[in-house]
ZAMARGU-4260 file (C-alpha; in steps of 0.2 Angstrom, whole numbers, plus 5000, padded with zeros to 4 digits):
<rodrens>
0) 5742/4245/5026 | 5761/4242/5022 | 5763/4247/5006 | 5780/4241/5004 | 5773/4224/5005
5) 5760/4227/4990 | 5766/4215/4974 | 5762/4222/4957 | 5754/4212/4944 | 5762/4212/4925
10) 5744/4214/4917 | 5743/4231/4905 | 5726/4232/4898 | 5732/4250/4889 | 5743/4264/4887
15) 5736/4273/4899 | 5729/4259/4910 | 5740/4251/4922 | 5747/4236/4932 | 5737/4233/4947
20) 5743/4230/4965 | 5738/4218/4978 | 5737/4198/4975 | 5721/4198/4968 | 5723/4209/4956
25) 5727/4198/4940 | 5710/4189/4942 | 5696/4200/4935 | 5678/4198/4937 | 5665/4194/4923
30) 5652/4207/4919 | 5635/4202/4918 | 5628/4217/4908 | 5631/4232/4898 | 5633/4250/4906
35) 5616/4259/4900 | 5620/4274/4890 | 5610/4290/4885 | 5616/4304/4872 | 5610/4321/4877
40) 5609/4337/4870 | 5624/4347/4877 | 5635/4342/4892 | 5628/4339/4909 | 5629/4353/4920
45) 5621/4346/4936 | 5614/4330/4943 | 5600/4330/4957 | 5595/4317/4966 | 5577/4324/4972
50) 5567/4308/4984 | 5573/4296/4997 | 5574/4281/4986 | 5586/4288/4975 | 5577/4283/4960
55) 5570/4300/4954 | 5586/4311/4946 | 5584/4327/4935 | 5598/4332/4924 | 5602/4347/4918
60) 5611/4353/4902 | 5621/4366/4896 | 5610/4366/4881 | 5599/4372/4895 | 5589/4356/4893
65) 5581/4345/4908 | 5581/4326/4907 | 5572/4315/4921 | 5576/4296/4926 | 5564/4287/4936
70) 5572/4271/4937 | 5589/4279/4945 | 5596/4283/4930 | 5595/4268/4920 | 5583/4277/4906
75) 5581/4297/4903 | 5567/4305/4895 | 5568/4325/4889 | 5555/4335/4899 | 5559/4351/4889
80) 5549/4350/4874 | 5538/4336/4879 | 5532/4342/4894 | 5538/4360/4899 | 5529/4374/4889
85) 5535/4388/4881 | 5553/4382/4873 | 5557/4381/4856 | 5568/4368/4849 | 5584/4374/4848
90) 5583/4387/4863 | 5593/4387/4878 | 5580/4390/4891 | 5582/4384/4909 | 5594/4393/4919
95) 5593/4383/4936 | 5586/4372/4947 | 5577/4376/4966 | 5577/4361/4976 | 5577/4357/4996
100) 5582/4341/4997 | 5581/4342/5016 | 5561/4348/5018 | 5556/4346/5001 | 5537/4337/4997
105) 5542/4336/4977 | 5544/4353/4974 | 5554/4359/4961 | 5555/4376/4955 | 5564/4377/4935
110) 5571/4396/4932 | 5572/4402/4915 | 5575/4417/4902 | 5564/4428/4896 | 5552/4429/4913
115) 5548/4410/4908 | 5549/4398/4925 | 5541/4381/4928 | 5537/4371/4944 | 5534/4355/4950
120) 5523/4349/4967 | 5525/4329/4964 | 5546/4326/4959 | 5541/4330/4940 | 5525/4318/4935
125) 5517/4334/4932 | 5522/4353/4929 | 5516/4368/4933 | 5517/4378/4917 | 5522/4397/4915
130) 5510/4411/4914 | 5504/4413/4897 | 5507/4394/4892 | 5495/4384/4904 | 5480/4376/4900
135) 5463/4386/4901 | 5458/4385/4921 | 5475/4378/4926 | 5486/4386/4939 | 5504/4396/4933
140) 5519/4401/4938 | 5521/4419/4936 | 5537/4430/4933 | 5544/4438/4950 | 5548/4454/4940
145) 5530/4457/4931 | 5534/4464/4914 | 5553/4464/4919 | 5558/4447/4906 | 5577/4453/4902
150) 5583/4447/4923 | 5584/4430/4927 | 5580/4430/4946 | 5589/4422/4961 | 5578/4410/4970
155) 5580/4405/4988 | 5568/4393/4996 | 5563/4392/5013 | 5573/4379/5022 | 5559/4373/5031
160) 5542/4376/5023 | 5543/4372/5006 | 5532/4384/4998 | 5539/4399/5003 | 5551/4408/4992
165) 5563/4426/4988 | 5567/4429/4973 | 5581/4442/4969 | 5577/4453/4952 | 5588/4466/4945
170) 5577/4481/4939 | 5575/4484/4921 | 5578/4501/4919 | 5597/4492/4922 | 5595/4483/4905
175) 5589/4500/4895 | 5601/4511/4885 | 5615/4520/4894 | 5625/4513/4908 | 5619/4505/4920
180) 5631/4508/4933 | 5626/4527/4932 | 5607/4525/4931 | 5600/4533/4947 | 5585/4520/4949
185) 5595/4504/4943 | 5597/4491/4959 | 5589/4476/4964 | 5573/4470/4971 | 5567/4455/4981
190) 5551/4447/4979 | 5541/4435/4990 | 5530/4420/4986 | 5520/4411/4999 | 5511/4399/4986
195) 5527/4391/4977 | 5529/4405/4963 | 5509/4407/4958 | 5510/4425/4963 | 5524/4437/4970
200) 5525/4453/4981 | 5538/4466/4979 | 5545/4470/4996 | 5551/4486/4990 | 5537/4490/4985
205) 5528/4484/5001 | 5539/4495/5013 | 5531/4511/5007 | 5546/4519/5005 | 5556/4512/5017
210) 5567/4502/5008 | 5576/4507/4990 | 5583/4491/4985 | 5592/4475/4989 | 5612/4468/4990
215) 5612/4453/4998 | 5596/4443/5004 | 5594/4427/5018 | 5579/4417/5025 | 5585/4420/5043
220) 5582/4405/5057 | 5567/4406/5070 | 5566/4419/5081 | 5550/4419/5093 | 5540/4407/5084
225) 5542/4417/5067 | 5548/4405/5053 | 5546/4420/5040 | 5559/4433/5046 | 5572/4439/5031
230) 5591/4445/5035 | 5595/4456/5022 | 5609/4473/5017 | 5596/4486/5009 | 5597/4504/5005
235) 5587/4514/5016 | 5586/4532/5009 | 5580/4539/4990 | 5596/4550/4990 | 5606/4533/4992
240) 5607/4532/4973 | 5611/4548/4970 | 5628/4544/4965 | 5624/4530/4954 | 5635/4518/4962
245) 5622/4505/4969 | 5628/4491/4957 | 5648/4496/4956 | 5654/4483/4969 | 5662/4497/4981
250) 5658/4500/4999 | 5643/4509/5002 | 5638/4520/5018 | 5621/4519/5014 | 5618/4501/5016
255) 5612/4492/5031 | 5611/4475/5039 | 5594/4472/5043 | 5580/4460/5048 | 5561/4460/5046
260) 5548/4449/5053 | 5533/4453/5041 | 5540/4457/5023 | 5542/4477/5028 | 5522/4478/5029
265) 5516/4495/5031 | 5510/4498/5050 | 5516/4482/5055 | 5533/4479/5066 | 5547/4489/5062
270) 5561/4481/5055 | 5577/4480/5066 | 5594/4486/5058 | 5606/4476/5065 | 5622/4484/5059
275) 5624/4502/5051 | 5634/4500/5035 | 5633/4481/5034 | 5638/4479/5016 | 5641/4460/5013
280) 5630/4446/5021 | 5630/4428/5019 | 5626/4413/5028 | 5634/4398/5029 | 5633/4384/5041
285) 5621/4391/5054 | 5631/4407/5054 | 5630/4423/5046 | 5644/4434/5041 | 5642/4454/5037
290) 5656/4464/5031 | 5657/4483/5032 | 5667/4497/5029 | 5675/4502/5045 | 5673/4521/5045
295) 5654/4525/5041 | 5659/4543/5043 | 5669/4545/5031 | 5665/4548/5010 | 5663/4533/5001
300) 5679/4536/4991 | 5690/4537/5007 | 5682/4521/5014 | 5690/4511/5002 | 5708/4514/5012
305) 5702/4515/5029 | 5698/4492/5027 | 5685/4482/5031 | 5677/4473/5047 | 5670/4458/5050
310) 5655/4454/5060 | 5648/4435/5064 | 5631/4431/5070 | 5620/4418/5072 | 5608/4414/5059
315) 5595/4424/5067 | 5604/4440/5066 | 5608/4439/5086 | 5623/4439/5095 | 5631/4449/5082
320) 5649/4454/5087 | 5665/4459/5078 | 5679/4447/5074 | 5697/4452/5075 | 5711/4447/5062
325) 5729/4451/5067 | 5730/4463/5051 | 5718/4477/5042 | 5707/4468/5028 | 5707/4480/5014
330) 5697/4480/4998 | 5703/4463/4991 | 5696/4447/4993 | 5692/4435/5008 | 5685/4419/5008
335) 5677/4408/5022 | 5685/4391/5019 | 5679/4381/5034 | 5665/4383/5047 | 5661/4370/5059
340) 5658/4367/5078 | 5676/4368/5083 | 5679/4386/5073 | 5680/4393/5057 | 5696/4396/5044
345) 5697/4411/5035 | 5706/4416/5020 | 5712/4435/5017 | 5721/4441/5000 | 5732/4454/5007
350) 5741/4471/5003 | 5759/4465/5004 | 5772/4479/5004 | 5784/4469/4993 | 5775/4472/4978
355) 5778/4455/4968 | 5773/4448/4983 | 5757/4458/4984 | 5750/4453/4967 | 5752/4436/4970
360) 5736/4426/4970 | 5737/4420/4988 | 5729/4424/5006 | 5735/4422/5024 | 5723/4409/5032
365) 5716/4413/5049 | 5709/4401/5063 | 5696/4406/5074 | 5696/4404/5094 | 5680/4394/5102
370) 5672/4409/5104 | 5672/4413/5083 | 5678/4430/5090 | 5698/4429/5088 | 5707/4424/5075
375) 5725/4417/5074 | 5738/4416/5059 | 5737/4397/5051 | 5746/4399/5036 | 5755/4411/5025
380) 5751/4411/5005 | 5740/4399/5004 | 5734/4400/4984 | 5719/4408/4982 | 5711/4410/4962
385) 5709/4428/4959 | 5694/4424/4947 | 5684/4413/4959 | 5690/4420/4975 | 5692/4400/4980
390) 5707/4393/4991 | 5716/4376/4989 | 5711/4373/5007 | 5702/4355/5007 | 5697/4347/5025
395) 5699/4327/5024 | 5684/4318/5027 | 5681/4305/5039 | 5695/4310/5051 | 5697/4325/5063
400) 5713/4339/5063 | 5717/4333/5044 | 5721/4347/5031 | 5726/4348/5013 | 5732/4366/5007
405) 5743/4371/4992 | 5753/4385/4996 | 5763/4399/4985 | 5782/4398/4989 | 5788/4415/4992
410) 5806/4410/4989 | 5803/4407/4971 | 5802/4426/4969 | 5820/4426/4968 | 5819/4417/4950
415) 5821/4432/4937 | 5808/4422/4925 | 5795/4428/4938 | 5800/4446/4936 | 5801/4445/4918
420) 5782/4434/4916 | 5791/4420/4909 | 5785/4410/4924 | 5768/4413/4931 | 5765/4414/4952
425) 5756/4397/4947 | 5772/4388/4945 | 5775/4393/4962 | 5761/4382/4971 | 5767/4367/4985
430) 5756/4356/4993 | 5757/4354/5013 | 5746/4345/5024 | 5742/4347/5043 | 5738/4333/5055
435) 5733/4347/5070 | 5719/4356/5063 | 5731/4370/5054 | 5742/4374/5070 | 5756/4365/5059
440) 5762/4361/5043 | 5771/4351/5030 | 5774/4343/5014 | 5769/4325/5009 | 5782/4313/5004
445) 5783/4307/4986 | 5780/4288/4984 | 5796/4279/4979 | 5789/4269/4965 | 5775/4273/4950
450) 5759/4262/4946 | 5771/4248/4936 | 5784/4246/4951 | 5798/4258/4941 | 5808/4271/4953
455) 5800/4288/4952 | 5815/4300/4949 | 5813/4318/4954 | 5826/4330/4949 | 5825/4341/4962
460) 5833/4342/4979 | 5818/4349/4987 | 5804/4335/4980 | 5788/4331/4986 | 5772/4325/4981
465) 5758/4340/4976 | 5739/4337/4972 | 5728/4348/4963 | 5714/4358/4975 | 5698/4368/4975
470) 5704/4382/4963 | 5707/4371/4949 | 5692/4360/4951 | 5682/4376/4950 | 5689/4384/4932
475) 5678/4380/4917 | 5682/4366/4907 | 5680/4376/4889 | 5691/4393/4895 | 5702/4383/4904
480) 5702/4367/4896 | 5718/4363/4901 | 5719/4369/4920 | 5703/4360/4925 | 5710/4346/4935
485) 5698/4336/4949 | 5704/4341/4966 | 5710/4331/4980 | 5694/4322/4988 | 5689/4311/5002
490) 5673/4306/5008 | 5667/4304/5027 | 5661/4286/5026 | 5679/4280/5020 | 5690/4285/5034
495) 5709/4288/5028 | 5706/4287/5010 | 5713/4302/4999 | 5713/4301/4982 | 5718/4317/4970
500) 5729/4322/4955 | 5747/4331/4955 | 5765/4326/4952 | 5780/4322/4961 | 5792/4337/4962
505) 5798/4354/4967 | 5779/4362/4962 | 5763/4359/4957 | 5762/4354/4939 | 5747/4360/4927
510) 5755/4353/4910 | 5742/4335/4909 | 5758/4326/4904 | 5765/4327/4919 | 5752/4325/4931
515) 5747/4308/4937 | 5731/4301/4950 | 5738/4296/4968 | 5728/4287/4981 | 5731/4285/5003
520) 5724/4274/5014 | 5732/4281/5028 | 5724/4297/5028 | 5737/4306/5018 | 5753/4301/5029
525) 5761/4290/5012 | 5753/4291/4996 | 5756/4279/4980 | 5752/4281/4961 | 5738/4271/4955
530) 5734/4279/4938 | 5745/4286/4925 | 5737/4302/4919 | 5723/4315/4929 | 5706/4302/4933
535) 5691/4307/4941 | 5684/4298/4955 | 5668/4295/4965 | 5664/4284/4981 | 5651/4276/4983
540) 5643/4260/4995 | 5646/4271/5010 | 5666/4272/5006 | 5667/4252/5002 | 5669/4258/4983
545) 5679/4269/4973 | 5678/4270/4954 | 5689/4281/4943 | 5690/4284/4926 | 5701/4293/4913
550) 5698/4313/4916 | 5696/4323/4899 | 5711/4331/4903 | 5719/4314/4895 | 5708/4313/4881
555) 5693/4301/4876 | 5692/4284/4883 | 5681/4271/4883 | 5688/4261/4900 | 5681/4262/4918
560) 5691/4255/4933 | 5686/4252/4952 | 5692/4247/4967 | 5682/4237/4981 | 5698/4238/4994
565) 5701/4257/4994 | 5717/4256/4981 | 5723/4239/4985 | 5718/4233/4966 | 5710/4243/4954
570) 5698/4230/4942 | 5692/4232/4926 | 5691/4240/4913 | 5671/4241/4910 | 5668/4245/4892
575) 5659/4257/4885 | 5650/4258/4869 | 5661/4271/4865 | 5675/4285/4868 | 5670/4298/4877
580) 5678/4314/4886 | 5672/4311/4904 | 5671/4326/4915 | 5663/4319/4931 | 5658/4303/4940
585) 5642/4306/4952 | 5632/4297/4966 | 5618/4297/4977 | 5623/4313/4988 | 5625/4303/5002
590) 5636/4291/4994 | 5628/4275/5001 | 5622/4269/4983 | 5631/4256/4972 | 5625/4263/4958
595) 5636/4278/4947 | 5633/4291/4933 | 5647/4295/4922 | 5645/4310/4913 | 5655/4318/4898
600) 5653/4321/4879 | 5656/4314/4862 | 5674/4320/4857 | 5668/4332/4842 | 5678/4332/4824
605) 5693/4340/4823 | 5685/4354/4812 | 5672/4359/4825 | 5674/4372/4837 | 5669/4369/4854
610) 5667/4385/4864 | 5650/4379/4877 | 5640/4365/4884 | 5628/4370/4870 | 5639/4364/4856
615) 5642/4344/4858 | 5632/4329/4860 | 5632/4323/4880 | 5633/4306/4886 | 5628/4298/4902
620) 5633/4282/4907 | 5624/4274/4921 | 5635/4258/4931 | 5627/4247/4943 | 5638/4236/4952
625) 5628/4223/4960 | 5620/4219/4942 | 5639/4221/4932 | 5646/4208/4945 | 5631/4199/4953
630) 5628/4196/4971 | 5640/4180/4970 | 5653/4191/4965 | 5649/4206/4975 | 5642/4199/4990
635) 5637/4207/5007 | 5652/4208/5021 | 5651/4202/5036 | 5654/4212/5051 | 5668/4198/5060
640) 5678/4193/5043 | 5678/4208/5035 | 5682/4222/5043 | 5699/4228/5054 | 5704/4242/5067
645) 5714/4254/5058 | 5725/4268/5067 | 5725/4285/5056 | 5744/4290/5062 | 5759/4285/5066
650) 5757/4289/5084 | 5741/4285/5085 | 5734/4303/5091 | 5724/4318/5083 | 5721/4332/5094
655) 5727/4322/5107 | 5716/4307/5104 | 5723/4291/5103 | 5709/4284/5093 | 5708/4268/5081
660) 5695/4268/5067 | 5685/4253/5058 | 5686/4251/5040 | 5686/4237/5028 | 5700/4225/5026
665) 5712/4227/5010 | 5706/4209/5004 | 5689/4210/5006 | 5680/4213/4991 | 5661/4215/4999
670) 5646/4226/4998 | 5644/4238/5014 | 5626/4242/5009 | 5615/4256/5015 | 5611/4247/5032
675) 5630/4249/5036 | 5633/4260/5049 | 5653/4262/5055 | 5656/4256/5073 | 5661/4270/5085
680) 5678/4277/5086 | 5689/4267/5098 | 5695/4279/5112 | 5712/4273/5121 | 5722/4283/5132
685) 5725/4302/5128 | 5742/4306/5122 | 5755/4317/5129 | 5754/4336/5122 | 5765/4340/5108
690) 5769/4358/5101 | 5769/4352/5084 | 5753/4344/5085 | 5741/4351/5100 | 5747/4369/5101
695) 5738/4384/5093 | 5745/4402/5094 | 5733/4415/5101 | 5727/4430/5093 | 5741/4442/5089
700) 5754/4427/5088 | 5761/4420/5075 | 5772/4398/5075 | 5791/4402/5073 | 5805/4393/5073
705) 5820/4399/5081 | 5838/4391/5085 | 5842/4390/5104 | 5859/4383/5111 | 5859/4373/5093
710) 5842/4366/5093 | 5828/4370/5084 | 5815/4378/5094 | 5796/4379/5091 | 5788/4394/5098
715) 5771/4406/5098 | 5780/4425/5093 | 5771/4441/5093 | 5766/4447/5079 | 5777/4465/5076
720) 5767/4482/5076 | 5751/4472/5081 | 5741/4485/5094 | 5729/4468/5105 | 5721/4481/5115
725) 5711/4487/5098 | 5703/4473/5097 | 5684/4473/5103 | 5680/4457/5103 | 5697/4454/5117
730) 5692/4466/5129 | 5686/4457/5145 | 5694/4440/5138 | 5706/4430/5146 | 5722/4431/5136
735) 5738/4418/5141 | 5753/4429/5140 | 5762/4414/5134 | 5752/4416/5117 | 5748/4398/5115
740) 5735/4387/5122 | 5728/4368/5119 | 5716/4367/5104 | 5698/4365/5109 | 5693/4346/5110
745) 5711/4343/5112 | 5713/4329/5126 | 5732/4327/5127 | 5739/4327/5144 | 5755/4337/5151
750) 5749/4352/5144 | 5760/4363/5155 | 5775/4355/5148 | 5774/4361/5132 | 5765/4379/5134
755) 5780/4390/5129 | 5783/4407/5136 | 5787/4418/5121 | 5804/4429/5122 | 5793/4445/5120
760) 5775/4450/5124 | 5765/4459/5109 | 5768/4477/5106 | 5755/4490/5107 | 5757/4502/5090
765) 5747/4502/5078 | 5748/4491/5063 | 5755/4495/5048 | 5757/4478/5041 | 5771/4466/5041
770) 5789/4472/5037 | 5799/4459/5027 | 5816/4461/5021 | 5817/4467/5000 | 5814/4452/4989
775) 5828/4448/4977 | 5816/4454/4964 | 5811/4470/4973 | 5831/4473/4974 | 5831/4472/4956
780) 5818/4483/4951 | 5825/4497/4961 | 5842/4494/4955 | 5835/4495/4937 | 5826/4510/4940
785) 5841/4519/4948 | 5851/4512/4933 | 5837/4519/4922 | 5839/4536/4929 | 5858/4537/4927
790) 5856/4531/4908 | 5841/4546/4906 | 5854/4555/4914 | 5870/4552/4902 | 5857/4551/4889
795) 5854/4570/4891 | 5873/4574/4892 | 5874/4564/4877 | 5862/4572/4868 | 5858/4590/4872
800) 5877/4596/4882 | 5890/4587/4867 | 5896/4575/4879 | 5899/4565/4862 | 5911/4577/4856
805) 5923/4574/4869 | 5922/4554/4866 | 5935/4545/4854 | 5926/4537/4839 | 5930/4519/4843
810) 5923/4522/4861 | 5907/4531/4857 | 5900/4517/4844 | 5904/4505/4859 | 5894/4517/4869
815) 5880/4519/4856 | 5878/4499/4855 | 5876/4498/4874 | 5864/4513/4874 | 5853/4504/4863
820) 5852/4487/4871 | 5849/4497/4888 | 5834/4504/4878 | 5830/4487/4874 | 5829/4482/4891
825) 5822/4499/4900 | 5812/4509/4886 | 5795/4515/4891 | 5778/4512/4883 | 5766/4497/4881
830) 5778/4488/4870 | 5793/4487/4883 | 5795/4472/4896 | 5793/4484/4910 | 5777/4491/4904
835) 5769/4474/4899 | 5772/4467/4916 | 5766/4481/4926 | 5749/4483/4914 | 5750/4461/4919
840) 5751/4464/4939 | 5736/4478/4938 | 5727/4466/4929 | 5729/4452/4940 | 5718/4464/4956
845) 5700/4459/4958 | 5691/4469/4970 | 5681/4462/4984 | 5667/4470/4984 | 5658/4464/4963
850) 5661/4452/4949 | 5656/4457/4931 | 5637/4459/4934 | 5641/4469/4951 | 5637/4454/4962
855) 5647/4453/4979 | 5662/4443/4977 | 5663/4431/4993 | 5670/4415/4991 | 5663/4401/5002
</rodrens>
């Protein structure tokens, strides 16, 4: 759609609501029914659709209360007091629901506090009660930890066999008096149940001494017909715990990555050690990742500075191989960002030489080749939240090769306010977008007018659109209430539609007063402002319906808006019975339905303190748009009249593909329906290759811009100091001397014309890191340090060697005044500016290996 031809209506619904674009927007539909509204105890934590018709839904509230609907969310029943035994009124009991949406036959497991758990095998029609609370002669759910009621089990359902469970439980000795981290017996055990929690087997005990404790565990993929294999990182020997560090999160030479086929049964098949010193293990998208300290033969404390190696295997644990990243992985954070059949994106939080740069909440992003073994640099300084280890890196659904990322601007480190702490690192975040699967990046052009048609004024020369990412949405709505922004969002059914909250300017704003809601219909190339203030949004009807409301950061609201033509026109408002603080909008997982659930909470009185989900009255509102509008106003779409063909880029090319995609016409306000299937993408003649869109730098190279003959030239240049021969995965593999290649699944033509040979080949030296010129901030730091030393020497001479006696009185007064000023700026101690800044920097460091509970910290 050409946004310049959209006319703006003059209708204003309220100060926050806006005039809406499109020729039909001024005519608003009549709503035939009122929304269904339910008040619950506590705000909604999770919503789970559990069967194919999408009628049975479970809601878990922050108050630990479970609600169930069997009519698609129109009405709700509290399960907690009426149907779940062992819960007293006012107690927060339910912690987690475990449910396998792919293989479930009605099985749902409810994990509770105090060793009390429940289950259902018929989607909640009936429940199996906790042992001790069951009816006489009835089955009951036992606690995997036995008499250990202090630990909350971590449950994992088998992906194919619904009755089989694994549970990790922290030993009760960890909760006794004393420091759990120094108790030589404190660790975790894994339990197995073959009857959905009626009974459990302790696998540590079952191993008869072969295993002493567990760190990570996963169900393994099928192997030789066996569906009950387990992958785990384990302590094997009794002397593993003598140092009392099993839960401190440090790298440990006593841990091994193993696979067992028979739950460690004595006399059974011997478990297989897949990797000695395998410490951290996690599974994602059918692949298993294992992190291990680089040198197993060194002492634990010495290992921490030797780096970390990352390995990858199939979900069976087979074909385990080390991956190569062009930098030494240290004990900081790393996060898996995206895994698919084309490759892996990995973010690593590095130890830079520059002090300020090293303390930034950022990491470099690396992309693998098609072998999943060699990683090349995609983007530097991607924003990573140090608490969650989540990176602002989002793939746009429905389109190939399109990614939105937030990057920290290191040129902003020259600002003196960063050194003094007046400004934060989060004030230097900029949004970039890639249409080449991370090979090249660019800023997002800002919209020219706002939702009212007024020109958007930017007070910076460097002006672009910035959008909040995953790290903002992962924050707590209570502890980080003013920073809990919705993340950039897309849906695979709605190809090309991207919606997010952010601002126009030099950097991303975290002030709700300066943040608005934006939408793109062309895959992120251009955006328009569609709402003032932060909004919350969700797709339904296979991308044909987008529901938008005022997010809680904008205050309470009783108005809901929607668009049936991908943002061309906002319709509404749908009025709610009361104003609520809206936290989220949900639809069933496949986003095929026209029934949406909006949840939030009633705004508490000004004198009421709100510190958790338990302190508020939650609200769920269900909107059925076919019932609201009626079939006459919301008819089914027809293939010929209501759809069009659209190309996602100006050049019509993504990864060399010259494609057009089917989507709804902007003027069509019809219903796709669950039977709608988007036609296949139309392929035209492949595009010619370009370095910007189709070339990926190889392992050991990074994209650079150089000036040759007064022309800006893009090239892949060697990373200085990297020894390619040190990479085990690179041995025996072909390596292009040009340092670049056409990306996997890229079909562009004339590749030889754009594959450029670099000026020099990689240097075969030990990698000591990336050497960069000193930043202004570091220069200032060293200057202040030298000034401090000079002032210290003069002070000693002035006070102890009688220098003051040789200075005239009027000059002495000026010297002493200047000395008091310097003491204020350079003085030591916790109250000084320099002492505060240094302490703050140390406090931002979060190790890779552990969170506050001693669990491995790996973002996924």
